C-alpha positions in Angstrom: 117.0 90.2 139.5 117.0 87.6 142.2 119.6 88.6 144.8 120.8 85.8 146.9 121.6 86.0 150.6 124.5 83.9 151.9 126.8 84.0 154.9 128.5 87.1 153.5 125.5 89.2 153.9 122.6 90.5 151.8 123.1 91.3 148.2 126.2 89.2 147.7 126.0 86.8 144.7 128.4 83.9 144.9 130.6 83.3 141.9 129.1 79.9 141.1 125.5 81.3 140.9 123.8 83.3 138.2 123.9 87.0 138.8 122.4 90.1 137.1 125.1 89.7 134.4 125.7 86.1 133.6 129.0 84.9 135.0 131.5 84.1 132.3 132.0 87.4 130.6 135.2 87.3 128.5 138.2 88.2 130.8 141.0 86.9 128.6 141.2 89.9 126.3 144.6 91.5 126.2 145.0 94.5 128.5 147.1 97.1 126.6 147.1 99.6 129.5 147.0 97.8 132.9 147.7 101.0 134.8 144.6 102.7 133.5 142.6 99.6 134.2 143.8 99.7 137.8 142.7 103.3 138.1 139.2 102.3 137.0 139.1 99.5 139.5 140.3 101.8 142.3 137.7 104.4 141.4 135.0 101.8 141.7 136.4 100.8 145.1 136.4 104.4 146.3 132.8 104.9 145.1 131.6 101.9 147.1 133.5 103.1 150.1 132.3 106.7 150.0 128.9 106.6 148.4 127.8 103.1 149.3 127.1 100.0 147.2 123.8 101.2 145.9 125.3 104.3 144.2 128.1 102.2 142.7 125.6 99.7 141.5 123.5 102.4 139.8 126.6 103.8 138.0 127.6 100.3 136.8 124.1 99.6 135.5 124.0 102.9 133.6 127.4 102.1 132.1 126.3 98.7 131.0 123.1 100.2 129.6 125.1 102.7 127.7 127.5 100.0 126.5 124.7 98.2 124.8 124.1 101.1 122.5 127.7 100.8 121.3 127.3 97.7 119.2 131.0 97.4 118.4 131.9 96.9 122.0 130.5 93.4 121.9 129.7 93.4 125.6 126.9 91.2 126.9 123.8 93.1 128.0 122.2 92.6 131.4 119.8 89.7 131.3 118.0 90.8 134.5 117.9 94.1 136.3 116.4 95.1 139.7 112.7 94.6 140.3 111.9 98.2 139.6 110.7 100.2 136.6 113.0 100.5 133.7 112.1 104.1 133.2 113.0 106.3 136.2 110.4 108.8 137.4 112.7 111.7 136.6 112.9 110.5 133.0 109.1 110.3 132.4 107.2 112.8 130.2 104.0 114.4 131.3 100.9 112.6 130.3 99.3 114.2 127.3 95.7 113.2 128.1 93.0 114.4 130.5 93.6 112.1 133.4 90.3 112.7 135.1 88.2 112.1 132.0 90.2 109.0 131.1 89.7 107.7 134.6 85.9 108.1 134.1 86.1 106.2 130.8 88.0 103.3 132.5 85.3 103.2 135.2 82.6 102.9 132.5 84.5 100.2 130.8 85.1 98.2 134.0 81.4 98.3 134.8 80.1 97.4 131.3 82.6 94.6 130.7 81.9 93.0 134.0 78.2 93.3 133.6 78.4 91.8 130.1 79.8 88.6 131.6 77.6 88.8 134.7 74.4 89.0 132.7 75.5 86.0 130.6 75.5 84.0 133.8 71.8 84.6 134.5 69.6 81.6 135.1 68.7 79.8 131.9 71.7 81.1 130.1 74.9 80.4 132.0 77.3 80.6 129.0 80.3 81.7 131.0 82.9 84.4 130.3 85.9 86.0 132.0 85.8 89.1 134.2 89.2 89.3 135.8 91.6 89.4 132.8 90.2 92.7 131.4 89.9 94.1 134.9 93.6 93.8 135.3 94.4 95.3 131.8 92.0 98.2 131.4 94.7 100.8 131.7 97.0 98.9 129.4 94.4 99.0 126.7 93.0 102.5 127.3 96.4 104.2 127.0 96.8 102.5 123.7 93.3 103.4 122.5 93.5 107.1 123.5 97.1 107.8 122.5 98.9 105.2 120.3 96.8 102.8 118.2 96.2 104.1 114.7 93.0 103.1 112.9 92.9 102.1 109.3 92.2 105.6 108.1 95.4 107.0 109.5 97.7 108.4 106.9 100.3 105.6 107.2 97.7 102.8 107.6 96.4 101.2 110.7 98.2 99.4 113.5 97.5 95.7 114.1 96.5 94.8 117.6 96.4 91.3 118.9 94.0 91.5 121.8 94.3 89.0 124.7 91.5 86.5 124.1 90.1 86.5 127.7 89.8 90.3 127.6 87.2 90.3 124.8 84.4 91.6 127.0 86.4 94.8 127.5 86.6 95.4 123.8 82.9 94.9 123.5 82.3 97.3 126.3 84.4 100.0 124.6 82.6 99.4 121.3 79.3 99.9 123.3 80.5 103.3 124.4 81.7 104.1 120.9 78.2 103.3 119.6 79.3 100.3 117.6 77.5 97.8 119.7 74.1 98.0 121.4 72.8 96.7 124.7 71.1 93.9 122.8 74.5 93.0 121.3 76.1 92.9 124.7 73.3 90.7 125.9 74.2 88.3 123.0 77.6 87.6 124.4 78.4 83.9 123.8 74.9 83.4 122.2 75.8 83.6 118.6 72.9 81.6 117.2 70.2 82.0 119.9 70.7 85.8 119.7 71.1 85.9 115.9 71.9 89.3 114.7 73.1 90.4 118.1 75.4 87.4 119.1 78.9 88.1 120.1 81.6 85.4 120.1 83.3 84.5 123.3 86.8 85.5 122.1 88.4 87.4 119.2 87.0 85.3 116.3 87.1 87.2 113.0 85.1 84.5 111.2 82.3 84.9 113.7 82.4 88.8 113.9 84.0 89.6 110.5 83.7 93.4 110.7 85.2 93.7 114.2 88.0 91.3 115.0 91.2 91.0 113.0 93.2 88.3 114.8 92.1 85.2 116.7 94.3 84.9 119.8 92.7 82.7 122.5 94.5 79.5 121.5 97.4 80.5 123.7 100.8 80.8 122.1 99.5 81.5 118.6 99.0 85.2 119.3 102.7 86.0 120.0 103.8 83.8 117.1 101.4 85.3 114.6 102.2 88.8 115.8 105.9 88.3 115.0 105.1 87.1 111.5 102.5 89.9 111.0 105.2 92.4 111.8 107.6 90.5 109.5 105.0 90.5 106.7 104.6 94.3 107.1 108.3 94.7 106.4 108.2 92.1 103.6 105.5 94.1 101.8 107.4 97.3 102.3 110.8 95.9 101.2 109.2 94.3 98.1 107.5 97.6 97.1 104.0 96.2 97.3 102.8 98.6 100.1 104.5 101.0 102.4 103.8 99.6 105.9 106.7 101.5 107.5 104.4 103.6 109.7 102.4 100.7 111.0 103.0 99.0 114.3 102.0 95.6 115.6 100.9 95.2 119.2 100.4 91.8 120.9 98.7 91.7 124.3 99.7 88.5 126.2 99.4 86.9 129.6 102.4 86.0 131.7 101.0 82.5 132.0 100.7 82.3 128.3 104.4 82.9 128.0 104.9 79.3 129.1 103.7 78.1 125.7 106.7 77.1 123.6 105.2 79.1 120.7 105.2 82.2 122.9 108.9 82.2 123.3 110.1 80.2 120.4 110.0 83.0 117.9 111.6 85.8 119.9 114.9 85.4 118.0 113.1 85.7 114.7 111.8 89.1 115.7 115.2 90.1 116.9 117.1 88.7 113.8 114.8 90.7 111.5 115.1 93.9 113.6 111.3 94.1 114.0 111.1 97.5 115.7 107.6 97.7 114.4 106.6 95.1 117.0 105.7 95.5 120.7 104.6 92.8 123.1 102.7 93.9 126.1 102.7 91.2 128.7 100.1 91.6 131.4 102.0 90.3 134.4 99.3 89.8 136.9 101.4 86.9 138.2 98.5 84.5 137.8 97.7 81.8 135.3 94.3 80.1 135.1 94.6 78.1 138.4 97.1 80.0 140.5 100.4 81.8 140.5 102.6 81.6 137.3 105.8 81.4 139.4 104.8 81.1 143.1 108.4 80.3 144.0 110.0 82.6 141.5 109.6 85.9 139.7 108.0 85.7 136.2 108.9 89.3 135.3 112.6 88.7 136.0 112.5 85.4 134.1 110.8 87.0 131.1 113.2 90.0 131.2 116.1 87.6 131.0 114.6 85.6 128.1 113.7 88.7 126.1 117.0 90.5 126.7 118.9 87.3 125.8 116.9 87.1 122.6 117.9 90.7 121.7 114.7 92.5 122.6 114.3 96.0 124.2 112.8 95.3 127.6 110.7 97.9 129.5 109.5 96.9 133.0 106.5 98.7 134.4 106.3 97.3 137.9 105.4 100.1 140.4 102.9 102.9 140.2 103.8 106.6 140.8 103.0 106.2 144.6 106.1 104.2 145.0 108.4 106.9 143.4 109.1 108.9 146.6 109.7 105.6 148.5 112.3 104.5 145.9 113.9 107.9 145.8 114.3 107.8 149.6 115.8 104.3 149.4 119.4 105.5 149.7 120.9 102.2 150.8 118.7 99.9 148.7 116.7 98.2 151.5 113.4 98.6 149.6 114.8 97.4 146.3 116.3 94.5 148.2 112.9 93.5 149.5 111.4 94.0 146.1 114.0 91.7 144.5 113.6 89.0 147.1 109.8 88.8 147.4 108.5 85.9 145.5 105.5 86.1 143.2 103.4 83.9 145.4 103.9 86.4 148.2 103.1 89.4 146.0 99.8 87.7 145.1 99.0 87.1 148.8 99.9 90.7 149.7 97.3 92.1 147.2 94.6 89.7 148.4 94.7 91.2 151.9 94.9 94.8 153.2 97.2 97.6 154.1 97.9 96.4 157.5 99.0 93.0 156.1 101.3 94.8 153.6 102.8 96.9 156.3 103.7 93.9 158.4 104.6 91.4 155.8 106.3 93.6 153.2 107.6 96.8 154.7 108.1 95.1 158.1 110.7 92.8 156.8 113.4 95.4 157.3 113.4 98.2 160.0 114.6 100.7 157.4 111.6 100.1 155.1 109.2 99.9 158.0 110.4 103.4 159.0 109.6 104.7 155.5 105.9 104.1 156.1 105.6 104.5 159.8 103.6 107.7 159.4 101.4 106.3 156.6 97.9 105.0 157.2 97.0 101.5 156.2 94.8 103.0 153.6 97.7 104.9 152.1 99.8 101.8 152.0 96.9 99.9 150.4 96.6 102.6 147.7 100.1 101.9 146.4 99.4 100.5 142.9 101.3 98.3 140.5 102.7 100.0 137.4 100.2 98.4 134.9 97.4 100.3 136.6 99.2 103.7 136.3 98.4 105.4 133.1 101.5 107.7 133.2 103.8 104.7 133.7 102.1 102.8 130.8 102.2 105.8 128.5 105.9 106.3 129.0 106.6 102.7 128.4 104.6 102.6 125.2 106.3 105.8 124.0 109.7 104.3 124.6 108.7 101.1 122.9 107.4 102.8 119.7 110.5 105.1 119.5 113.0 102.4 120.0 114.8 101.4 116.7 116.6 98.4 115.7 114.9 95.7 117.7 111.4 94.7 118.9 110.2 95.8 122.4 108.4 94.1 125.2 106.6 95.9 128.0 106.4 93.8 131.2 103.5 95.4 133.1 102.6 94.3 136.6 98.9 94.3 137.4 96.4 92.6 139.7 94.1 90.0 138.2 90.5 91.0 139.1 91.7 94.6 140.0 88.8 96.8 141.3 86.3 93.9 141.3 86.5 93.6 145.1 88.2 91.4 147.7 86.4 88.3 146.5 88.1 88.6 143.1 91.4 90.6 143.3 94.4 88.3 143.3 92.4 85.2 144.2 93.5 81.9 142.7 89.9 81.2 141.6 89.4 84.6 140.0 89.7 83.3 136.4 86.8 81.0 136.9 84.6 83.6 138.6 82.0 84.8 136.2 79.4 86.7 138.3 79.1 89.1 141.2 77.1 88.6 144.3 74.6 91.4 145.2 77.0 93.0 147.8 79.9 92.8 145.3 77.7 94.5 142.7 76.9 97.4 145.1 80.5 97.9 146.2 81.7 97.7 142.6 79.1 100.3 141.6 80.1 102.6 144.5 83.8 102.4 143.7 83.1 103.2 140.0 80.5 105.8 140.8 77.9 104.3 138.4 74.5 105.9 138.9 72.5 102.7 139.4 70.3 102.5 142.5 70.1 99.7 145.1 66.5 99.2 144.1 67.4 98.4 140.6 70.2 96.0 141.6 68.0 94.3 144.2 65.1 93.9 141.7 67.1 91.4 139.6 70.8 91.0 140.6 71.3 88.9 137.5 70.3 91.7 135.2 72.3 94.6 136.6 72.0 97.3 133.9 74.6 98.4 131.5 75.4 102.1 131.7 76.0 104.6 128.9 76.1 108.2 129.8 74.9 109.4 126.4 76.6 110.6 123.3 77.0 114.1 124.6 78.8 113.1 127.7 82.3 114.6 127.8 83.8 111.1 128.4 82.2 109.7 125.2 83.1 112.8 123.2 86.7 112.5 124.4 87.1 108.9 123.4 85.5 109.5 120.0 87.6 112.5 119.3 90.8 110.6 120.1 89.8 107.7 117.9 89.0 110.1 115.0 92.4 111.8 115.5 94.1 108.4 115.4 92.3 107.2 112.2 89.3 105.2 113.3 88.2 102.4 115.6 90.4 99.6 116.8 89.6 96.7 116.4 88.0 96.9 113.0 88.3 94.4 110.1 87.9 95.5 106.5 88.0 93.4 103.3 88.1 96.0 100.6 91.3 95.5 98.6 92.8 95.9 95.1 91.7 93.0 92.9 94.1 90.3 92.1 95.0 89.7 88.4 94.6 86.0 87.9 96.9 84.6 85.1 95.4 83.9 81.7 94.5 80.4 80.5 97.8 79.8 78.8 99.6 79.9 82.1 97.7 76.8 83.2 98.1 74.8 79.9 101.8 74.0 80.0 101.6 71.1 82.5 98.5 69.7 80.8 100.7 68.5 78.0 102.2 65.9 80.3 105.8 65.0 80.7 106.5 63.1 77.5 109.0 60.3 78.2 110.3 61.9 81.4 109.2 60.6 84.7 108.0 63.5 86.9 106.5 63.4 90.4 103.4 65.5 91.1 105.5 67.6 93.5 107.7 68.7 90.6 104.6 69.0 88.4 103.2 71.5 90.8 106.5 73.4 90.9 106.5 73.6 87.1 103.0 75.0 87.2 104.1 77.6 89.8 106.9 78.7 87.5 104.5 79.2 84.6 102.1 81.2 86.8 104.9 83.4 88.1 105.7 84.5 84.5 102.5 86.5 84.6 103.7 90.0 85.4 100.5 91.1 87.1 100.1 88.0 89.2 103.7 87.1 90.0 104.5 89.8 92.6 101.6 88.6 94.8 102.8 85.1 95.1 104.5 84.2 98.4 106.3 80.9 98.3 106.8 79.7 101.9 109.2 76.8 102.5 110.5 75.4 105.9 114.0 74.5 104.7 113.0 71.8 102.2 113.2 73.8 98.9 115.7 71.4 97.3 113.6 68.4 98.3 110.7 69.9 96.6 112.7 71.0 93.5 112.3 74.7 94.3 116.0 75.6 94.4 115.6 76.8 90.9 113.7 79.8 92.3 116.7 80.9 94.4 118.6 82.9 91.7 115.4 84.3 90.2 112.9 85.5 92.8 115.4 85.0 95.6 114.9 84.4 99.3 113.6 87.2 101.5 116.0 88.6 104.0 115.5 92.1 105.4 119.3 92.5 105.7 120.0 91.2 102.2 123.0 88.9 101.6 126.3 90.1 103.0 128.2 86.9 102.5 129.4 84.9 99.5 127.4 81.6 99.3 129.6 78.5 99.0 127.7 77.6 95.8 127.9 81.1 94.2 129.4 79.8 91.0 126.5 77.5 90.4 123.4 78.4 88.4 121.2 77.5 91.3 123.2 79.4 93.9 121.6 80.2 97.2 120.5 83.9 97.0 119.1 86.1 99.6 117.8 89.7 99.0 116.1 92.5 100.8 113.3 92.3 98.2 113.4 88.6 97.9 110.1 86.8 97.3 110.5 83.4 99.0 109.9 83.2 102.7 112.4 80.6 103.9 111.8 80.1 107.6 114.4 77.3 108.2 113.4 74.2 110.1 110.3 75.8 111.3 106.9 74.6 110.3 105.1 76.7 113.0 106.7 79.8 111.8 106.0 78.9 108.2 102.3 78.5 109.1 102.3 81.9 110.8 103.8 83.5 107.7 101.1 81.8 105.7 98.5 83.3 107.9 100.0 86.8 107.7 100.3 86.6 103.9 97.0 85.0 103.3 95.1 87.6 105.3 97.0 90.6 103.8 94.0 91.3 101.6 92.2 92.3 104.8 95.0 93.7 107.0 96.7 95.6 104.3 94.3 95.8 101.4 96.8 93.9 99.2 95.8 90.4 98.1 98.7 87.9 98.4 98.8 84.3 97.4 100.8 82.3 99.9 101.9 78.9 98.7 103.2 76.9 101.6 105.1 73.6 100.7 106.0 71.2 103.4 106.4 67.5 104.2 102.7 66.5 104.4 103.3 64.7 107.7 104.4 67.9 109.3 101.5 70.0 108.3 98.1 69.5 109.8 99.5 67.0 112.3 102.2 69.4 113.6 100.5 72.8 113.2 96.9 71.9 113.0 96.0 74.5 115.6 97.5 77.2 113.4 95.4 76.1 110.5 92.3 76.5 112.6 93.5 80.0 113.5 94.1 80.6 109.7 90.5 79.5 109.1 89.2 81.8 111.8 91.3 84.7 110.4 89.8 83.9 106.9 93.2 83.3 105.4 93.4 82.4 101.7 96.1 80.5 99.9 97.5 77.1 98.9 98.8 74.5 101.4 100.9 71.9 99.6 101.5 68.7 101.5 104.5 67.4 99.5 106.1 63.9 99.8 102.6 62.7 100.7 101.3 59.2 101.4 102.0 56.3 103.7 104.2 54.3 101.3 105.6 56.9 98.9 108.4 58.3 101.0 110.6 55.3 101.0 113.1 54.7 103.7 112.1 57.5 106.0 110.1 55.6 108.6 107.2 56.1 111.0 107.3 59.9 111.7 107.6 60.8 108.1 104.9 58.6 106.6 101.7 60.5 106.1 98.7 58.3 106.1 96.1 60.7 107.5 96.6 64.3 106.6 93.5 64.4 104.4 91.5 63.2 107.5 92.9 66.1 109.6 92.4 68.6 106.8 88.8 67.4 106.4 88.0 68.5 110.0 88.7 72.1 109.1 85.6 73.7 107.4 87.8 76.4 105.8 90.0 73.9 104.0 89.2 72.4 100.6 91.2 69.3 100.3 92.4 67.6 97.1 94.6 64.5 96.3 95.4 64.8 92.6 97.1 62.1 90.6 98.3 63.9 87.5 99.7 67.3 86.5 96.7 68.2 84.5 94.4 67.6 87.5 96.7 69.9 89.5 96.4 72.6 86.9 92.6 72.6 86.9 92.4 72.5 90.7 94.8 75.5 91.1 93.0 77.5 88.5 89.7 76.8 90.2 91.2 77.6 93.5 92.5 81.0 92.4 89.1 81.9 91.0 87.4 80.6 94.2 89.6 82.5 96.6 90.5 85.7 94.6 87.9 85.9 91.8 84.7 87.9 91.5 82.7 85.9 94.0 85.7 85.1 96.3 85.3 83.0 99.4 87.5 82.9 102.5 88.9 79.4 102.1 92.2 77.6 101.8 93.2 74.8 99.3 95.1 71.8 100.5 96.8 69.7 97.8 98.7 66.5 98.6 101.5 65.8 96.1 104.0 63.0 95.9 107.7 62.4 95.3 107.2 59.3 93.2 108.2 60.0 89.6 105.8 58.7 86.9 105.1 59.5 83.3 102.7 62.4 83.6 100.0 61.8 80.9 98.8 64.5 78.7 95.3 65.8 79.5 92.8 63.5 77.7 90.7 65.1 75.0 87.4 66.3 76.4 88.5 65.6 80.0 85.8 66.2 82.6 87.2 69.4 84.1 84.1 69.9 86.2 84.5 66.5 87.7 88.2 67.2 88.5 87.2 70.2 90.5 84.1 68.7 92.1 85.9 65.6 93.3 85.8 62.7 90.8 85.8 61.9 87.1 85.8 58.8 84.9 89.5 58.4 84.0 89.5 55.0 82.2 86.3 53.4 81.0 86.6 49.6 80.9 86.9 47.9 77.5 84.9 44.9 76.5 87.2 44.0 73.7 88.1 40.3 73.8 85.7 39.5 76.8 82.2 40.0 75.5 79.4 42.3 76.5 78.2 40.0 79.3 81.5 40.4 81.2 81.2 41.1 85.0 81.7 44.7 86.0 83.3 46.5 88.9 84.2 50.1 89.6 87.7 51.1 90.9 88.1 54.4 92.7 91.5 55.8 93.7 93.2 59.1 94.4 96.7 60.5 94.1 99.5 58.1 93.8 97.0 55.2 94.0 95.4 55.9 90.6 98.1 53.9 88.7 97.4 50.9 91.0 93.7 51.1 90.0 94.8 51.1 86.4 97.0 48.1 87.1 94.1 46.3 88.8 91.9 47.1 85.8 94.3 45.3 83.5 94.8 42.3 85.8 91.0 41.8 86.2 90.4 41.8 82.5 93.5 39.9 81.4 93.3 37.2 84.0 89.6 36.9 84.8 87.6 38.7 82.1 86.2 41.3 84.4 85.7 44.8 83.1 86.5 47.6 85.4 86.0 51.4 85.2 88.6 53.5 86.9 87.6 56.7 88.6 90.2 59.3 89.7 88.9 60.8 92.9 90.5 64.2 93.3 88.7 65.0 96.5 87.0 62.5 98.8 86.1 65.4 101.1 84.5 67.5 98.4 82.3 64.5 97.6 81.3 64.1 101.2 80.6 67.7 101.8 78.4 67.9 98.7 76.4 64.8 99.8 76.0 66.2 103.3 74.7 69.5 101.9 72.2 67.6 99.8 71.0 65.7 102.8 70.7 68.8 104.9 68.7 70.5 102.3 66.3 67.6 102.1 66.1 67.5 105.9 65.6 71.1 106.6 64.1 72.4 103.4 62.0 69.6 101.8 60.0 72.2 99.9 63.1 72.8 97.8 63.0 69.2 96.6 65.7 66.6 96.9 69.1 67.3 95.2 71.0 64.3 94.1 74.6 64.3 95.5 77.3 64.4 92.9 78.7 61.0 93.8 75.3 59.4 93.6 74.7 61.0 90.2 78.1 59.8 88.8 77.8 56.2 90.1 74.1 55.8 89.5 74.6 53.9 86.2 77.9 52.4 87.1 77.4 48.6 87.4 79.1 46.3 89.9 80.6 46.7 93.3 83.0 49.6 94.1 86.5 49.2 95.4 88.4 52.3 96.6 92.1 52.6 97.5 94.4 55.4 98.5 97.8 55.7 100.1 96.1 56.8 103.3 94.1 55.1 106.0 90.7 53.7 105.1 89.0 56.6 106.8 89.9 58.7 103.8 87.8 56.8 101.2 85.3 55.8 103.8 84.1 59.4 103.9 81.8 58.7 101.0 80.8 55.1 101.9 77.2 55.9 102.9 76.4 57.5 99.5 77.9 54.9 97.2 75.1 53.1 95.5 75.5 49.3 95.9 78.4 47.4 97.5 81.5 49.4 98.6 84.8 48.3 100.0 87.9 50.4 100.8 91.5 49.5 101.1 93.9 51.7 103.1 97.3 52.0 104.8 96.1 51.9 108.4 98.7 51.6 111.1 102.2 53.0 111.4 104.4 53.6 108.4 107.8 52.0 108.1 111.0 52.0 106.0 110.9 49.8 103.0 110.5 49.9 99.2 107.3 51.4 97.9 106.2 48.1 96.3 106.8 46.1 99.5 105.0 48.7 101.7 102.0 48.7 99.4 101.9 44.9 99.4 102.1 44.9 103.2 99.1 47.2 103.5 97.3 45.5 100.6 96.5 48.6 98.7 98.4 47.8 95.5 97.0 46.8 92.1 96.8 43.0 92.8 95.1 43.7 96.2 92.5 45.8 94.5 91.9 43.1 92.0 91.5 40.4 94.6 89.1 42.5 96.7 87.0 43.2 93.6 86.8 39.5 92.9 85.8 38.8 96.5 82.9 41.2 96.2 81.8 39.7 92.9 82.0 36.2 94.5 79.9 37.3 97.4 77.2 38.5 95.0 77.4 35.2 93.2 78.6 36.8 89.9 81.9 34.8 89.7 83.0 31.4 91.1 83.7 31.3 94.8 87.3 30.1 94.2 88.3 33.0 91.9 89.4 35.3 94.8 91.6 32.4 96.2 93.1 31.6 92.8 93.9 35.3 92.3 95.5 35.7 95.7 97.7 32.6 95.0 98.5 33.8 91.5 99.6 37.3 92.7 101.3 35.8 95.9 99.2 38.3 97.8 100.6 37.5 101.3 104.3 37.9 100.2 105.5 41.5 100.6 108.5 40.7 98.4 106.1 39.9 95.5 104.8 43.5 95.4 105.5 45.4 92.2 103.2 48.4 92.2 104.9 51.7 91.9 108.2 53.1 90.8 111.4 52.5 92.8 113.0 55.6 91.5 113.1 59.2 92.8 114.8 60.6 95.8 113.2 60.0 99.2 
C-alpha cells in the first residue's frame, strides 16, 4: 500500500486519492439500526485513542480479511495491504526439512548453475546465458523441489511446473546433482549441434530436450497464459471423466517485469472465474526487468497485489525474511511499516547494491524511531537482513497456504535480489541480466561464500574453466535431495510421452462428405463441420475431441453442437438461456465438451496447446480442433503457435472464413491473404488449402493417422476453409488420394474434343476457393481460343515446397543416395505448356514452388490490403479470377510464339479485364 503524506501528517489518505480500500464502497445501504452502528463507530474511535492508530488499523484489516471469507456479505476486498508479509510470523508452521542440508544443496546449485553459464563464455565459445535470474530464485525453486512438487509417479499424478525461462541453468544444475546430466552435458549448454549428444538448449525447449522440459516459457507472457489454461484443462479432463487430475497442481514461475506483458495479466479473470485453485503463480519480485527497475518510481509488488486481488485471486506476499520479524514486532506505532510502505522500488534496489552502513543511514535513518531500533546492531547485522524470497521458512509457509487455499487461484509475490550471492558486481545492479561471466576475484569470493572445495590454483590455471562440483552420490546432500524426489514421485521437470492409444474412426466416418452436397450449396467451412459431426459419432474417438471456438460458433455453423456435446463450464449452467425453447439452444455443462473462450483468440490458442499436449502431460491423447477467423490465427497468435510447436502439440487448426476476397463486406483487418505464408514458417505446422469436401476428408484422415497413429509425429495440421457456398462435387472415381495428401493432383484433364490434337496446351494450378476459377479459365480458353488446359488442385503449396527442399538437401549432402525427384517435378514432368497458378492469397503462396516447376511459370495473387466489396469485384480487382487466369495463360503462350501476339489483348478486351464491375467469378451468396 502506498501511504501518502499530506499537510495533515503521515499516513493520512486524502478522500480523492486511492487508498488501501478503493474509495467508493457502497454507503447508501439502509441502516436498520443506527444506534448500534454508532456504537461500532465510537468503539473504533476509542481504540484509536487508547491503543493508537496502528492497533486500530490491524483490527480493521483483520475484519476485512474475515469479511472476504463470508461471500454473502458482498464487501469489496482490500486491493492493497501494507508492504509486509501476508503471513504473520506467529502464524507460521515449523519448516519440515533439514535447513542445514538444504542450505548446502542450494550452495551447490548456485555454484554449478553459475559455472555452467560462465564456462559457456570461454574464448571461442561465447554463447551467452543468464546467471542472475536463477541466483535470485534458488530458494523459491528448492522449497518446491524438496517439499511440494509431485513427480509423475506420485499417486495422484504429477504437478506441472512452468519454469522461468532465464532460470534454465539452475534446472540443469539440479539435474547434474541428481545424476540426470553429466559435466559434458553442462558443457554443452547452448551448443546443441556442436556438442551433439550433450547439447542443452538455452531455455526450456521441449522439442530440443524432449525427455526433460515440458513447457516452453521464455517467450514472455506465454507462460502465465498457458499455465492458466493448463490448470483449466486439468479440471476439464476431470469434469469430463477422462482422467482424475484433481490431485495435481500447476505452478508458474514468472518475473515481475514479465507481468507487464498483456498476456501475463489478461487471463487472470479466467483463472478466477473457473475457480482454478489448482493453480499457483510464483512471481519472483527482484524489482528488476532486463535493463533496470520494473517500477523505479513505484512499487511493483503493491501494483500486482491490487491487480490479482481485484481479479479474485488469493494473494500471498513474501517480502521480508525472518530477521525482520523482531523489528516488525517492536514497531508499535508503525514507523517501520510506514518507511516500508513509502520506499520506492528504485531505492530498494539501490539499498541492496550498497552495504549495511548505507542501509542504516538511508533506510532506518529516515525516522528516529526506526534508527533507534538498530542503534545497537552492527552494519554486518543490518546487511544480513534478507528479503522473504531468500528465506526458506517464509517461502514454505507461502506455498503451503497457496496449495491449501480453495475456491480461487493463488499468487505468491516473493521479494528477492537479482544476482543474489553472486557478489557486489552482480547483486541488484542494472546490468546484472546481461552479465554472463565472473572475474577471477569474483570467482574466488563466490567460492568462499558457498564453501566450494576448489583451490585458488585451479581457478587461476584457467579462470574460464572453473570446475563444476559434485560431492558424490554418497554425500548426505545428494542422498537428501534424491530421497525427497523419490518420496514426491520422481524428478521435476521430466517429460514423458507414453499414453493410451487413440481409437481413430473407421473408414465409413470419413466417407459421408465424399458424396458431395448434391444440389445444395455448401461452403468448405460447413463441409468440415459436417465431417466433424460424422467423426464424433464414433464412440471410441468422440470423447477425445476438443472443439475450441473463440465466440464464432454460429458463424462457423457449429451451434448445432450446443445441445448435444454442450459448452464446457466448470460451474454448469445456472440460468435459463433466452433461446431455451429452440432446438439449437445455448447449453453449458460441467462435463461439456466445447471450449468456448469468448472473444479470446490468445486464450483459445492456449487451450489448444493444453489439449494438444495432454498425451504427454496427462497420458491422455486429445484431439483439439480450433476454429477461428483465419486472419486472427497465425497473424494474431503466431507466437503461441511457435510455443505449440516447441511443446510438440498435436491437433487441427482451422482457419475459417479464409481468403482475401471471400469474406465479402468485412474489410482490411478481416481479409486473410497471407496466413499460409505465416503457417509455412512454422516447421511443426503442415498446411493445407483444400477446395472440396472430399479433399478435406482425405486430409483429416491422413492427419489423424500422422499425429495419433502407429508412427505418430508431433505436428499440427492447419486447414484453411471458406465461407463461400458452392456445390460440393462428389469424390471422382479413382481420385488420386495420395496426391491430395502430398499436395497436388490432376483434378480436370483438358479435353481435345472440338479443337484437335494439335491444340496449344497450358497447365492451371489453384488451391482452395480459387479452384473453380481455374475450371472457369479452362472453359474460357477452350471455348474462345481453342487452348486446352489441365487443372490441378493444389491442396498444399507448402508440402510441395518442403518435399522439393528435402530432395535437394539429400542430393546436396548425401549424393551417394542418388537424386530423388521432387513430387511436383514428377507430376509436371510430362505436362505440356506454361503453368499459371492462382490463389485467394498473395503471390508468395504459389511462388513457394516456382523454382521447381519445369518450364515457364506465372502466379497470380491478391497482394495488398483487402477491402469491402463483392467477391466478384474483388477478384477482378486483384486479377485472380477465371478470365484473368485465361489472359495470363495466353500471354505466356504468345511470349513462346505459340499463339498470335494479339490474342492476349483480344482476350483482355473481350473479358473487360480492367473493369472491376465486369467480374463474375464466384458466388455472391452466403453470410459474410
